[in-house]
C-alpha positions, -999 to 999 in steps of 0.1 A, spaced: -661 467 628 -676 445 601 -656 463 575 -625 462 596 -626 425 600 -633 417 563 -603 400 547 -584 424 524 -582 399 495 -620 395 493 -627 428 475 -602 436 447 -622 468 438 -617 480 474 -580 474 473 -576 493 440 -596 522 455 -575 523 487 -543 521 466 -554 551 445 -563 571 475 -529 564 491 -511 574 459 -531 606 459 -523 613 495 -486 607 492 -483 623 458 -472 592 438 -479 583 402 -487 549 387 -450 539 386 -445 548 423 -425 580 418 -432 612 437 -450 638 418 -440 673 428 -471 694 436 -474 730 446 -482 732 483 -517 746 491 -516 775 516 -554 775 520 -562 768 558 -596 755 547 -581 728 525 -587 697 546 -561 677 526 -534 705 527 -505 708 551 -518 743 564 -552 731 574 -567 751 604 -597 734 620 -610 766 637 -610 786 605 -626 757 586 -654 754 612 -661 791 613 -663 792 575 -688 763 575 -710 780 602 -711 812 582 -718 797 549 -739 766 556 -774 761 570 -782 737 598 -792 709 574 -761 714 553 -740 712 585 -757 680 595 -751 665 560 -715 676 560 -710 661 594 -724 628 582 -701 628 552 -671 636 573 -679 607 597 -683 583 568 -649 594 554 -633 590 588 -647 555 591 -636 547 556 -600 559 563 -599 539 595 -611 508 576 -585 514 548 -558 518 574 -567 486 591 -567 468 557 -532 481 550 -520 468 583 -534 433 575 -519 434 540 -484 445 551 -482 428 585 -457 401 573 -437 428 555 -434 449 586 -423 419 607 -397 409 580 -384 445 578 -381 447 616 -360 415 616 -338 427 587 -331 460 605 -322 442 637 -298 418 618 -282 447 599 -274 464 631 -255 433 643 -237 428 610 -226 464 607 -211 462 642 -189 432 633 -180 449 600 -167 480 617 -144 459 639 -130 441 608 -125 473 589 -105 487 618 -83 456 619 -77 458 581 -68 494 583 -41 486 609 -27 458 588 -25 480 557 -6 507 576 20 481 588 24 468 552 30 503 539 56 510 565 74 477 558 74 483 521 89 517 525 116 503 546 126 476 520 125 501 492 149 524 511 173 495 517 175 483 481 175 517 464 212 516 458 214 480 443 183 482 421 200 496 390 228 471 393 204 442 396 185 453 365 217 456 345 228 421 356 194 406 346 197 421 311 232 407 307 220 373 318 191 373 293 215 383 265 239 356 274 212 330 273 202 342 238 238 341 227 242 306 241 210 295 222 224 310 190 258 293 194 242 260 203 216 262 174 236 243 147 242 214 171 206 214 183 194 214 147 216 184 138 203 165 168 167 172 158 175 161 123 189 128 135 159 122 158 135 133 130 121 159 153 114 182 124 88 203 142 113 212 170 140 221 145 118 244 124 105 261 156 140 267 169 152 280 135 123 303 132 131 318 167 166 326 157 161 334 120 153 371 126 183 377 149 208 359 126 195 380 97 198 412 116 235 405 127 246 387 95 272 414 89 292 401 119 315 371 111 305 349 140 268 353 134 273 349 97 290 315 103 261 304 125 236 315 99 254 296 71 255 264 92 218 267 100 210 273 64 228 241 53 211 220 80 176 234 72 181 227 36 188 191 44 157 190 66 136 206 38 149 179 14 138 151 37 104 167 42 100 170 4 109 134 0 85 123 27 58 144 11 66 130 -24 64 94 -12 29 98 2 31 66 22 27 83 55 -4 89 75 -26 119 70 -14 134 102 23 131 91 15 145 57 -3 174 74 26 181 96 50 178 67 31 204 46 28 228 76 66 226 82 74 231 45 51 262 44 70 275 75 102 270 57 89 293 29 83 265 5 60 278 -23 24 267 -15 15 265 -51 43 241 -58 33 219 -29 -3 218 -42 9 208 -76 31 181 -63 3 167 -41 -22 167 -70 4 153 -94 11 123 -72 -27 118 -66 -34 120 -103 -9 92 -111 -28 69 -88 -63 79 -100 -51 76 -136 -42 40 -129 -78 34 -118 -91 49 -150 -68 29 -171 -81 -3 -155 -117 8 -163 -107 16 -199 -90 -18 -203 -122 -35 -191 -141 -15 -217 -118 -28 -245 -121 -64 -233 -159 -65 -232 -175 -76 -266 -206 -59 -279 -233 -79 -296 -253 -63 -324 -291 -65 -320 -314 -74 -349 -350 -84 -352 -373 -99 -327 -375 -136 -319 -408 -144 -302 -409 -180 -295 -445 -190 -298 -464 -220 -310 -476 -213 -346 -505 -237 -340 -518 -218 -310 -509 -183 -318 -522 -168 -350 -492 -145 -355 -464 -170 -358 -428 -157 -356 -402 -159 -382 -380 -189 -379 -348 -171 -390 -320 -168 -364 -322 -132 -355 -313 -114 -323 -340 -103 -299 -338 -66 -291 -354 -73 -258 -324 -95 -247 -292 -80 -233 -259 -86 -251 -234 -110 -236 -205 -89 -223 -175 -98 -202 -187 -79 -171 -221 -65 -166 -226 -27 -162 -233 -31 -124 -199 -46 -119 -183 -19 -140 -199 9 -120 -191 -8 -87 -155 -10 -97 -154 26 -107 -171 38 -75 -151 16 -52 -118 24 -68 -118 58 -86 -146 76 -68 -135 65 -34 -99 74 -40 -109 107 -54 -130 115 -23 -99 105 -1 -77 128 -21 -102 157 -18 -105 152 20 -67 150 25 -61 180 2 -87 202 20 -72 192 54 -37 201 42 -42 233 23 -78 247 27 -92 239 61 -60 245 80 -60 277 101 -35 302 87 -15 323 111 11 350 108 27 353 74 7 323 59 -26 342 64 -15 370 41 -7 346 12 -43 335 7 -34 299 3 -69 284 7 -83 304 -23 -54 293 -45 -56 257 -34 -94 255 -38 -91 267 -74 -65 241 -82 -86 214 -66 -116 222 -87 -96 220 -119 -81 187 -108 -114 171 -99 -132 184 -131 -104 170 -153 -104 135 -139 -142 134 -135 -145 142 -173 -124 112 -181 -143 90 -158 -177 102 -171 -166 95 -207 -158 59 -198 -191 55 -180 -210 68 -210 -192 45 -233 -201 16 -211 -238 27 -209 -239 29 -247 -229 -7 -249 -261 -17 -232 -280 -23 -264 -303 -51 -252 -335 -40 -234 -345 -73 -219 -334 -68 -183 -334 -32 -171 -327 -38 -135 -289 -40 -138 -287 -7 -156 -311 11 -131 -291 -2 -101 -259 8 -117 -271 43 -124 -285 45 -89 -251 35 -74 -233 59 -97 -256 88 -87 -255 79 -50 -217 79 -48 -213 112 -66 -233 129 -39 -204 124 -16 -183 147 -38 -209 174 -36 -207 173 2 -168 173 2 -165 199 -25 -194 224 -25 -198 242 -57 -183 215 -78 -199 208 -112 -192 170 -110 -225 159 -93 -246 179 -118 -226 164 -147 -232 129 -133 -269 137 -130 -269 147 -166 -254 113 -175 -282 95 -156 -308 116 -173 -293 110 -208 -290 73 -201 -327 71 -191 -336 90 -223 -314 68 -244 -330 37 -228 -365 50 -238 -353 55 -274 -340 19 -273 -373 6 -261 -391 26 -287 -369 12 -314 -374 -23 -301 -412 -18 -301 -411 -6 -336 -390 -36 -347 -415 -59 -329 -444 -42 -346 -428 -47 -381 -420 -83 -374 -456 -89 -362 -469 -74 -394 -445 -97 -414 -459 -127 -395 -495 -115 -403 -486 -112 -440 -473 -148 -439 -504 -160 -422 -525 -142 -448 -505 -158 -476 -506 -193 -462 -541 -202 -475 -528 -198 -510 -503 -226 -504 -527 -249 -486 -548 -274 -503 -585 -278 -493 -606 -256 -473 -614 -220 -480 -593 -189 -475 -589 -175 -441 -596 -141 -455 -627 -154 -470 -643 -168 -439 -625 -196 -421 -608 -229 -433 -621 -264 -429 -588 -283 -432 -568 -293 -401 -539 -270 -410 -561 -240 -418 -547 -207 -408 -567 -185 -384 -593 -161 -396 -590 -123 -397 -607 -117 -363 -582 -141 -347 -553 -124 -365 -565 -90 -353 -570 -101 -317 -536 -118 -316 -518 -88 -332 -535 -63 -308 -528 -85 -278 -491 -90 -287 -486 -53 -292 -504 -44 -260 -486 -70 -239 -452 -60 -253 -460 -23 -245 -470 -33 -209 -438 -53 -205 -418 -23 -217 -436 1 -193 -429 -24 -164 -392 -23 -173 -391 15 -176 -409 18 -143 -378 5 -125 -363 40 -131 -390 55 -107 -388 29 -79 -388 43 -44 -354 29 -35 -337 47 -64 -321 79 -52 -326 100 -84 -362 88 -90 -377 114 -67 -355 143 -77 -375 171 -94 -349 174 -122 -356 137 -132 -390 124 -123 -413 150 -138 -394 153 -171 -388 116 -173 -424 105 -167 -441 132 -187 -418 139 -217 -398 106 -216 -422 78 -209 -455 93 -220 -445 114 -249 -412 98 -260 -423 62 -256 -460 56 -255 -472 86 -277 -444 81 -301 -452 44 -305 -489 51 -311 -480 77 -337 -455 52 -353 -483 26 -356 -505 52 -373 -478 65 -396 -465 31 -406 -500 19 -413 -506 49 -435 -475 40 -455 -492 9 -467 -515 32 -487 -486 43 -509 -481 29 -543 -465 -5 -548 -433 10 -562 -427 30 -531 -429 0 -508 -412 -25 -531 -442 -48 -533 -480 -49 -533 -498 -49 -500 -524 -77 -495 -559 -61 -493 -566 -83 -462 -537 -66 -444 -551 -32 -453 -585 -42 -439 -570 -56 -407 -548 -25 -401 -578 -2 -406 -597 -22 -380 -567 -21 -357 -564 17 -360 -601 21 -354 -600 -1 -323 -571 21 -311 -592 52 -317 -622 38 -298 -606 23 -267 -569 12 -268 -553 47 -269 -573 59 -239 -565 27 -220 -528 29 -227 -524 65 -217 -545 61 -186 -524 31 -176 -492 51 -182 -505 81 -162 -515 60 -132 -484 38 -133 -459 67 -135 -480 94 -117 -476 117 -147 -481 154 -138 -487 175 -169 -465 205 -160 -454 207 -197 -476 205 -227 -484 169 -237 -503 153 -266 -540 151 -257 -558 118 -261 -582 134 -285 -554 143 -309 -541 107 -309 -575 93 -314 -581 117 -343 -548 106 -359 -557 69 -355 -591 75 -370 -576 93 -399 -552 64 -405 -581 39 -403 -601 59 -428 -572 62 -452 -565 24 -450 -601 16 -455 -604 39 -485 -572 24 -499 -586 -11 -494 -617 -2 -514 -596 13 -541 -573 -18 -543 -602 -42 -543 -621 -21 -568 -590 -19 -591 -586 -57 -589 -621 -63 -602 -618 -34 -626 -587 -50 -641 -606 -82 -649 -635 -62 -664 -612 -40 -685 -593 -70 -699 -626 -88 -707 -638 -58 -727 -605 -49 -744 -596 -84 -755 -630 -92 -772 -642 -84 -808 -676 -70 -800 -685 -63 -836 -680 -99 -850 -690 -118 -819 -715 -147 -820 -749 -146 -806 -748 -149 -767 -757 -183 -753 -745 -178 -717 -730 -154 -692 -693 -147 -697 -670 -163 -671 -655 -130 -660 -689 -119 -648 -692 -150 -627 -657 -143 -613 -668 -107 -605 -697 -120 -585 -676 -146 -567 -649 -121 -558 -675 -96 -546 -691 -123 -524 -656 -132 -510 -649 -96 -502 -683 -93 -485 -675 -122 -463 -640 -108 -456 -652 -74 -446 -680 -88 -426 -655 -106 -403 -642 -72 -391 -669 -46 -396 -706 -43 -388 -733 -47 -415 -742 -11 -418 -775 6 -429 -792 -2 -462 -821 15 -479 -853 -4 -482 -853 -28 -511 -881 -31 -536 -899 -64 -538 -887 -70 -574 -851 -61 -570 -838 -94 -582 -861 -94 -612 -854 -60 -626 -837 -66 -659 -834 -49 -692 -865 -28 -688 -847 -11 -659 -818 -2 -680 -840 12 -707 -864 30 -685 -846 63 -689 -844 59 -727 -870 55 -753 -876 20 -766 -873 33 -801 -835 32 -800 -836 -6 -799 -864 -10 -824 -857 -25 -859 -867 8 -874 -836 25 -859 -825 54 -881 -793 74 -880 -812 103 -865 -823 83 -836 -790 84 -817 -791 121 -817 -825 121 -801 -817 94 -776 -784 110 -767 -801 142 -760 -827 125 -739 -800 106 -720 -781 138 -712 -813 155 -700 -820 126 -677 -785 128 -663 -791 164 -654 -820 154 -631 -804 122 -617 -784 121 -585 -746 125 -590 -726 95 -581 -692 101 -564 -672 71 -573 -642 76 -549 -660 91 -520 -647 82 -485 -664 51 -471 -679 45 -437 -667 20 -412 -692 -7 -421 -695 -36 -446 -722 -21 -468 -703 12 -473 -671 -7 -482 -689 -30 -507 -707 -1 -522 -674 17 -529 -659 -13 -545 -689 -20 -568 -690 17 -578 -653 16 -589 -658 -17 -607 -690 -7 -626 -676 27 -634 -645 11 -650 -668 -13 -669 -687 18 -682 -656 36 -693 -643 6 -711 -676 1 -729 -675 37 -741 -642 31 -759 -655 1 -779 -677 -3 -809 -704 -31 -807 -722 -52 -832 -757 -66 -827 -746 -96 -807 -721 -76 -788 -749 -54 -775 -769 -84 -766 -739 -99 -747 -736 -67 -727 -773 -70 -719 -769 -105 -706 -738 -96 -686 -755 -66 -670 -786 -85 -662 -765 -112 -645 -746 -86 -625 -779 -69 -615 -792 -102 -602 -765 -105 -576 -748 -71 -569 -778 -53 -556 -776 -73 -524 -742 -58 -514 -748 -21 -518 -766 4 -496 -789 16 -524 -799 -8 -551 -808 22 -574 -771 29 -576 -764 -5 -593 -794 -1 -615 -783 33 -626 -747 23 -635 -758 -9 -653 -784 11 -672 -756 35 -682 -734 6 -694 -762 -9 -716 -771 26 -728 -735 34 -737 -732 0 -756 -764 8 -775 -751 43 -785 -720 26 -799 -738 -3 -815 -738 -5 -854 -770 -26 -853 -788 -18 -820 -812 -48 -818 -818 -57 -782 -824 -93 -770 -858 -103 -758 -863 -100 -720 -874 -137 -717 -844 -149 -735 -820 -129 -713 -837 -143 -681 -833 -179 -695 -796 -174 -703 -789 -158 -669 -808 -185 -649 -790 -212 -669 -756 -195 -666 
């Protein structure tokens, strides 16, 4: 009882077991279908249909013991109880279904009883209808053929009446301008009139209709040619002409010809506006600054600023607006109307076989491409007139509007090349703009260098004060020093470049439609702005700076040494910091993504350092040649054999020391001091004995014999083999000591070579001794290694002694007195 009263839903496992047992009992599979099984004929099979209890019990009594019988009895009792419980569970589970099935069966009994009554009534009615229909058919059997004949004659008479009334009806429709009704009526009768055209009466009707329809077609052609009607009227007109067998190709040509005349008028207006707008040539840069406050003062000549836009009749934005509002808008209307008339219209009957849409679409593409090419040529001409690069916003807005309006054509006419051609114009305009900005930056750079040269030349014209290149002026109108010039030049160039980048950045603004397009932004920012503008300008600075190292004849004039020094420092500053800063600023401002190979920062820095090195080497060469020229003339213009006894230092030696001091101050303004070797305590007092230390004193003795030069020359050459080789034109380092060392090496080497070409008398040798002692007193301070100066001066005195007719050196004390007094 406890298992019988347990709710069936409380044990899912029990429900599955009961379900499987019932399936097994009724012979059902998992899908609920009956599985055919062979019937068991064994009477001892308790689950078989032929089960016999007596036979089963007798078999158990024979085969089983008492204990087994008791166990079997217990098992059987358990199975009986389990089946009773399962049966009770099934009753609980299906109680509602049994009640619902009972109600349904009861209701079906009532419904079937009513349905049987209705079916009986329907059967009686159908029998009555069948009997009545048979009676009517029998009555009208004789008149049926006659009625059919009369009906055919009536239909034929109506058709004949329509045919005979057709000319009048067509005339009436023509008067009322009911063209659609007239064409429809003519199409209904056209086949019949053509079939019976051999009969005179029908032939006359056909001729009259042909004349009337020709008049109607003429009116439709005139209406189509005028084009003043609405789109709906034009559409109806084209459809009627096509139904009248008007050639579709001719209609397309007429429509496009009429549209072309109107669009050509728009293009002529744009072309006339191009002819009326003057173009102003651009020249140099006018940078209005205060010469007193800015070191790089501008040229006062009236030149045209390349960063200012030319004054035209109408700006480019107005030109593009007019082209878009007139030509592009009208072209879009023509395309839409043409597609509605000839392409998008559903084709039925005979028109479907003529493939009109394909033919019309081809003509439309040719028409649009031809007119768009003319329009694009005018737009490019107007863009080319934008020479000034001061205000870039108008050009960018004009290109944006131009690009935006052309997208409508791509939606109206898929597959057209017009939008892509317009995009190419935008890309070319942006590239050309970058070239203009690059040219303007180059012009600005040249003008800035011209101003620097004028500022460097100003001290020569001023009275009082010292040279700016020599270390700052003391007068009120003194020009700025080299550091100020360098700072101003560098700031001017950097600020101008930032201004250009800000102007170019307008091309990538978020509200510009083409700025985010993949075909524009990546190429424009990477190859256009970074490579085409910034990198090209940096390379231009380096290349133009290297050109100053060419000979004077190649550049039409000598380059001031101070300018070479300033440019070398400018290139060095670019190598150390400016190039990295500019490229980082560009990459951040334009979000440059290096999908394509770009110039690395290291390559630009290496090029800038190379330019700085070349400029500094050339500066050393130029300054060394200037001093060398003075020394060469002083040696070549003097009679060293018949000269008088030296009483003082020659003026040219004092000038050499002064110029070297001035160069030392000048270089020190821009470069660091550098590293020197440790100086000996008697560096300023080393005199003649230094120069003769590598040579025997016998060559200067009064007992000098002709054989002595042979011996001294041999000893000198042996000493040279063991001395350190001096490279006169070796590259200098970026510091003051290295620069001065290079200049002094060139000067003294020239002095040495000039001495070797002269012949000296006794006093000529003594004068060389005095001059070299004077140079040694001052020049050792400027070089990195004082032994270099000692060695070259020693070579000079030794060479003079070798070429002296009477080699009698001056006393050391006398030399010191003359040098201290001079």
